[in-house]
C-alpha positions in Angstrom: 0.0 0.0 0.0 1.2 3.5 -0.8 0.4 6.2 1.9 0.8 9.9 1.4 1.1 12.3 4.3 0.2 16.0 3.7 1.6 17.7 6.9 1.5 21.3 8.1 5.1 22.5 8.1 4.7 25.3 10.7 6.9 24.1 13.6 7.8 20.4 14.1 4.9 19.2 16.1 2.8 18.1 13.2 5.5 16.2 11.3 6.9 14.9 14.6 3.6 13.1 15.4 3.3 11.7 11.9 6.8 10.2 11.6 6.1 7.4 14.1 3.0 6.4 12.1 5.0 6.5 8.9 7.8 4.5 10.4 5.3 1.8 11.5 3.8 1.7 8.0 7.2 1.5 6.4 8.4 -1.2 8.7 5.3 -3.3 7.6 6.4 -3.0 4.0 4.3 0.0 2.9 5.5 2.9 0.7 5.3 6.3 2.3 5.7 9.9 1.0 5.4 13.3 2.6 4.2 16.7 1.3 5.3 19.5 3.6 7.1 22.9 3.7 9.4 25.1 5.7 11.4 23.4 8.6 9.4 20.2 8.5 11.3 19.4 5.2 14.6 18.9 7.2 12.8 16.5 9.6 11.4 14.4 6.7 14.8 14.4 5.0 16.4 13.1 8.2 14.0 10.2 8.2 14.7 9.4 4.5 11.2 9.7 3.2 10.1 10.6 -0.4 9.4 14.3 -0.2 7.2 16.7 -2.1 7.9 20.4 -1.3 4.6 22.2 -0.9 4.2 26.0 -1.1 4.6 27.3 2.4 1.9 29.0 4.5 3.1 31.0 7.4 2.1 33.7 10.0 3.9 36.8 11.2 5.6 36.8 14.6 6.2 39.7 17.0 9.5 40.4 18.7 8.3 38.5 21.8 7.6 35.3 19.9 3.8 35.8 19.9 1.6 35.7 16.8 1.1 39.1 15.1 -2.5 38.7 13.8 -2.6 42.3 12.4 0.5 41.8 10.3 -0.5 38.2 9.3 -3.8 39.4 7.9 -2.1 42.4 6.2 0.5 40.3 4.4 0.2 37.1 2.4 0.2 34.7 5.2 -2.0 32.0 6.7 -5.2 33.7 5.4 -3.9 34.2 1.9 -6.4 32.7 -0.7 -3.8 32.9 -3.4 -1.2 30.9 -1.5 -3.8 28.4 -0.4 -5.0 27.8 -4.0 -1.5 27.4 -5.2 -0.9 24.9 -2.4 -4.1 23.0 -3.4 -3.0 23.0 -7.1 0.4 21.5 -6.0 -1.3 18.9 -3.8 -3.4 17.7 -6.7 -0.3 17.4 -8.9 1.6 15.5 -6.1 -1.2 13.1 -5.6 -1.6 12.4 -9.3 2.2 11.8 -9.6 2.5 9.6 -6.5 -0.9 7.8 -6.9 -1.4 6.7 -3.3 -3.9 4.3 -2.0 -4.5 6.4 1.1 -3.9 10.0 2.3 -3.3 11.3 5.7 -3.6 15.1 6.4 -2.2 16.6 9.5 -3.9 20.0 9.7 -3.7 20.6 5.9 -7.0 21.7 4.3 -5.4 21.5 0.8 -4.5 17.9 1.2 -8.0 16.9 2.3 -9.6 18.8 -0.6 -7.2 17.4 -3.1 -7.8 13.8 -1.9 -11.6 14.4 -2.0 -11.5 15.7 -5.6 -9.4 12.8 -6.7 -11.6 10.3 -4.8 -8.7 8.9 -2.6 -9.7 7.8 0.9 -8.2 10.0 3.6 -8.2 10.7 7.3 -7.3 13.9 9.2 -5.0 14.3 12.2 -6.0 17.4 14.1 -5.9 18.9 17.5 -7.3 22.4 16.6 -10.8 21.9 15.2 -11.8 25.4 16.4 -9.4 28.2 15.6 -9.7 30.9 18.2 -8.4 34.4 17.7 -7.5 36.3 20.9 -10.4 38.4 22.2 -8.3 41.6 22.4 -10.1 44.8 21.4 -8.2 45.2 18.1 -9.0 41.6 17.0 -12.6 41.6 18.1 -14.1 42.2 14.6 -11.8 39.6 13.0 -12.7 37.1 15.8 -16.4 37.5 15.2 -15.9 36.9 11.4 -13.7 33.9 12.1 -16.3 32.4 14.5 -18.9 32.6 11.8 -18.6 31.6 8.2 -14.9 30.9 7.9 -14.9 28.3 10.7 -18.1 26.6 9.3 -16.3 26.1 6.0 -13.2 24.8 7.6 -15.2 22.3 9.7 -16.9 21.0 6.6 -13.6 20.5 4.9 -12.2 18.4 7.8 -15.3 16.3 7.5 -14.5 15.4 3.9 -12.1 12.9 5.3 -13.3 9.5 6.5 -12.2 10.1 10.1 -10.7 12.8 12.3 -8.1 11.6 14.8 -7.1 13.8 17.7 -3.7 13.0 19.2 -4.9 13.9 22.7 -5.9 11.9 25.7 -9.6 10.8 25.9 -11.7 12.3 28.6 -11.2 13.1 31.5 -7.5 13.9 30.6 -8.1 15.8 27.4 -5.9 18.9 27.1 -7.3 20.6 24.0 -10.9 20.7 25.3 -11.3 24.4 24.4 -9.9 23.8 20.9 -12.3 20.9 20.2 -15.7 22.5 20.5 -17.3 20.5 17.7 -21.0 20.6 16.6 -22.8 17.5 17.7 -23.5 16.3 14.1 -19.8 16.2 13.3 -18.6 14.3 16.4 -19.2 10.8 15.0 -16.1 11.1 12.9 -13.8 12.3 15.7 -11.8 10.0 17.8 -9.3 10.9 20.6 -6.5 8.4 20.3 -3.7 9.8 22.6 -0.3 11.1 21.4 1.7 9.3 18.8 4.8 8.5 21.0 7.6 6.9 19.0 9.2 5.4 22.1 7.4 4.3 25.2 9.0 5.0 28.6 9.1 1.3 29.6 11.1 0.5 26.5 14.0 2.7 27.5 16.8 2.1 30.0 16.4 3.1 33.6 16.7 6.8 34.3 20.0 6.4 36.3 21.6 4.6 33.4 20.5 7.3 31.0 21.9 10.0 33.2 25.3 8.2 33.3 25.3 8.0 29.5 24.9 11.8 29.4 27.6 12.4 32.1 25.1 13.6 34.6 25.1 13.2 38.4 22.3 12.9 41.0 21.2 16.5 41.1 17.7 17.2 39.8 17.6 17.3 36.0 15.6 20.0 34.1 14.8 19.4 30.5 14.1 22.5 28.3 12.8 21.4 24.8 12.4 24.4 22.6 9.5 24.0 20.1 7.6 26.0 17.5 8.3 27.7 14.2 11.8 29.2 13.9 10.6 32.8 14.5 8.9 31.8 17.7 11.8 29.6 18.8 14.4 32.3 18.3 12.9 34.6 21.0 12.2 31.8 23.5 15.7 30.3 22.9 17.4 33.7 23.7 15.2 34.2 26.7 15.9 30.8 28.2 19.6 31.0 27.6 19.6 34.3 29.3 17.6 33.0 32.3 19.5 29.7 32.7 23.0 30.9 32.0 23.7 31.7 35.6 21.1 29.4 37.1 21.6 27.7 40.5 24.2 24.9 40.4 21.7 22.9 42.5 20.2 21.8 39.2 21.4 20.2 35.9 19.9 21.4 32.7 19.6 19.9 29.2 18.3 22.3 26.5 17.3 21.1 23.0 17.0 23.9 20.4 14.8 21.8 18.1 16.7 22.5 14.9 16.6 19.3 12.7 19.0 20.7 10.1 21.7 21.3 12.7 24.4 19.2 14.4 23.8 16.8 17.2 27.0 17.5 19.2 26.4 19.1 22.6 27.8 22.3 24.0 28.6 22.1 27.7 28.7 25.1 30.0 28.8 24.5 33.8 25.7 22.5 34.7 24.0 23.2 31.4 24.2 21.0 28.2 22.8 22.5 25.0 21.9 20.6 21.8 20.9 22.1 18.5 19.2 18.8 17.7 18.7 16.1 20.3 17.9 12.8 18.4 17.3 10.8 21.7 15.1 13.4 23.4 12.9 10.7 24.9 15.8 9.3 26.8 16.2 12.8 28.4 12.5 13.0 29.0 12.6 9.8 31.0 15.7 10.8 32.9 14.6 14.3 33.8 12.6 15.5 36.9 11.0 18.6 35.4 10.2 20.0 31.9 10.3 23.7 31.2 8.7 24.5 27.9 6.1 26.3 25.7 2.6 24.9 25.9 2.3 23.0 22.6 0.1 19.9 22.8 2.8 17.5 21.7 5.3 18.6 24.4 2.7 18.4 27.2 1.2 15.1 26.2 4.7 13.5 25.8 5.7 14.8 29.3 2.5 13.3 30.8 3.2 10.0 29.0 6.5 9.9 30.8 5.1 11.0 34.1 6.9 14.4 34.2 5.5 17.6 35.6 5.8 20.8 33.6 6.6 24.5 34.1 4.8 26.1 31.1 5.5 29.5 29.5 2.8 29.8 26.7 3.6 31.8 23.6 1.9 35.3 23.9 -1.4 35.7 21.9 -1.4 31.9 21.1 -4.8 31.0 22.3 -4.3 27.3 21.7 -1.2 27.2 24.0 -3.0 29.3 26.7 -5.9 26.8 26.7 -3.5 23.8 26.8 -1.5 25.3 29.7 -4.7 26.1 31.7 -6.0 22.6 31.2 -2.6 21.0 32.3 -2.6 23.3 35.3 -6.2 22.2 36.1 -5.1 18.5 35.9 -2.5 19.3 38.5 0.6 18.5 36.3 1.8 22.0 35.5 2.4 25.5 36.7 2.1 28.5 34.3 4.5 31.4 34.1 3.6 34.6 32.2 6.4 35.5 29.8 5.9 39.2 30.3 6.8 38.9 34.0 9.5 36.3 33.7 12.9 36.9 35.1 15.7 34.7 36.7 14.4 35.1 40.2 10.8 34.2 39.3 11.9 31.2 37.3 14.2 29.9 40.1 11.5 30.5 42.7 9.0 28.4 40.6 11.6 25.6 40.1 12.3 25.5 43.9 8.5 25.3 44.5 8.2 22.3 42.2 10.9 20.4 44.0 9.6 21.3 47.4 6.2 19.8 46.6 5.4 16.2 45.6 1.9 17.0 44.3 2.9 17.8 40.7 5.1 14.7 40.4 2.5 12.4 42.0 -0.3 13.7 39.8 1.8 13.4 36.6 2.7 9.8 37.5 -0.9 9.0 38.3 -2.2 10.2 34.9 0.8 8.4 33.2 -0.5 5.1 34.6 -4.0 5.9 33.4 -3.0 6.9 29.8 -0.3 4.2 29.3 -2.9 1.9 27.7 -3.4 4.1 24.7 -1.3 3.2 21.6 -2.0 6.0 19.1 0.5 4.7 16.5 -1.1 1.3 16.2 -4.6 2.7 16.4 -3.9 5.0 13.4 -2.1 2.4 11.3 -5.0 0.0 11.9 -7.5 2.7 10.9 -5.5 3.5 7.7 -5.6 -0.2 6.7 -9.4 -0.5 7.5 -10.4 2.7 5.7 -8.2 2.0 2.7 -10.3 -1.0 1.8 
């Protein structure tokens, strides 16, 4: 069977959750190809998959790493009809050229429409069914428009696929609750399957053994995975480097800058180890005691699957991340820090609070035990095989 993945290339979260599914399909003897753009291209090339380069869609970013909705709508960006139609045209060309038996779209409207027009069965992977623009005064008119006709059209397009899979935990541990407000008549196609984790915690060596392999000692280990599009990552990377450069030596820190086109050799400075690209990040996730990160769904769900509490710093004006962070906080596995108020003293105080309390760790491990039964990769592969027939 030939399977075609049309994946959103903004950040690495979308392609990162599709690669484990693709790997499972390839290991079973199936052919797999990807269509994506921007930085996701480097990730796909690292995994040696056939690649179609799609026209990029992007959004503007402020100096603080937050989304600039005014500039995004003023320039050809995520709302550009011309760019979208060009991407749709290319998707149709790619699908005709590759001739797949099945199509998987991760948050790509163009892929779903192209598959529908060519009568190729498809499913959608999605965690943001409802796009929410911040309710700030200057965005109020745009938000009202988006909540009306635009979102109705988008919802209908997602439903052109045979199924919509959400890589989030089923209730009561769902994180993206606010982003999944779906009309009742569309819910029958939607299934929450849990995150697509490439490596389960129980399949890795013990934490102490992993620590030794990284040259670490017994001090608490903090993992700082930087995620998001390059423009967002740049600000957050500089901020975290500044805050952690002279951090307390009571802690060890491993920071991953999340750049798949870069080297994998670490840079060591005192108690801090920095990687441009960390290929064995799940080993670090198992070995660490605390995760400090943005509030993307993939990062939070992966940490929960490994029983790790989080200190979350959501991207400003990113409603999805704010909702994810609030939900993780409500579940008792995370603490939220506001980027605007963040400084070294505040961060150190929050870290000390984490390690003085057992509640965050206990809750994270409790939920880990509950969600460990979900196997999103196998669920998705089975659904692809069932729907392709």
